[in-house]
N, C-alpha and C positions, 0 to 999 in steps of 0.2 A: 531590538531595533527593528530586525527584518519582519516580525510577525507584523508591527505597525506599517510598514510598509504593504504587505500583501492586502490587509483592512482596509487602509484607504483605496488601493488599486480597485479592489470589489466594490466599494461602495462608490468611485467614479465611473460617471456612465460615458459611454465614450459613442457619440452620435454620429451617423451616418451622412455621408456626401448625398445631396439628392441631383441626379442626373437629367438634366434638361435637354441637351439635344446631344446626338454622337454621329458622325459620321466619319466614314472610311476613308481614307486619304492617299494609301499605300496598300497592295496587297499581291502577294506573290506565293500562291497557295502552293504548298501546303507550310511554309514555312515561315512568312511572317505576315501580318495585317498591322497596320498604324491608324490608329484613330484620333480624331481630334474632337474632345468631348468639351459641352458647355455643362460646367457644375455650379450648383448653390453650396456654400459651406456652411455648415450649424450656425455660424454668427451670422448669416442671411449675404456674406460678401460671395459675389457670383465670378468666379473664373471661365474665361470665354476659351481660349484655347489650353485644355489638359489632354497632353497627349500619351495616348498608352499604346504599347506595343503586347500582340498579342503574337506568343509563338509555341510552337508544342511542347506538352509535357514532354519527359525526358525520364528514363531510369540510367542512376550511378551504380556501380559497382563496387566494393570494396572488397577484395579478396586474396588470399594469401594462399602459397602453397605451405604442402606440409611441412616443410623446413622452415617456414614463418616469414618466407620473403612473399612482400606487396607484390601484387601482378599491376605493372604498368605498361601504358603504350609509348612508345616516343613515337610524336607524330607532328608533321608542319600544322601550326593550327592559323591560318591566315587573317582570321580577324586581328590579331595581335603579330602577326607578321613573323611568328615564330619558331623555331623546332624545341618542342618541351617534352615533359612526361604527364601524361593525364591518366586519371582513372578510367577504367571501360565505361564507356558512357553512348547511349543514342535515343532517339527520338521516340517516342511508344506511338506506335501503329493505330492503325483505327480497329476498333475493336480487339487491343491489346490490352492485356494485362502489365502493369510494370514487371510481373516477375519474369511474364514471357520476355520481354525486353531484355532484361538483366542476362537471363540466360544465354539469348541470341548475341546480345553483344559481346560477353564475355569469352565466348568460343569463337565469334568471330575477331575480335581485337587481341586476343593473345593466345587464342587454340586451346583454351582451359575449359574443364566443366567441372560444376562444384554438385558436391554430393549434398549439401548441407545448405541451405539459406533462410536467413533471416531479413523480415523486413525494418527497418529502421524508423522508417517517418518518412514523411514529404514536405514542402517547404516552400515555399514561393520565394525565388531569388530577390525579386524585385517587385515588393508587393506596391509600390506605388505606379510603376510604370506597366505592370503585366508581367510580362516575359517567360511567362512556362510555368509550371510546377515541377520540382526534379522530384522524383522518388529513388530512394535510397536504400539498398539492399547490400 
């Protein structure tokens, strides 16, 4: 059954949307830009007010100590209005590679340095809205 689903997915063509217009409606560089786009969907329907949010890309680190404990930071996050535990994370600065950001953030947020690094990959957190890409190490 699994093989059949894969074959069907490979055969089905995914069509892109046509960007007809784009207008920036808010900007607070370098943190956020909001756009309203006019797009034509593959079936011909036009959406006049599709909102996109551009945020900077970031690196997130899953690190553990020699004794196997995961390194977390306990911090207040205003977006959710709570104190919680987070993995070391930071925005990728201009002309910086994700590994450089990861090294900097791990040291700044935990006081630790790592000798061995593995790039897990990247992921668009909300591909429908934009929202920046996460790079995971």
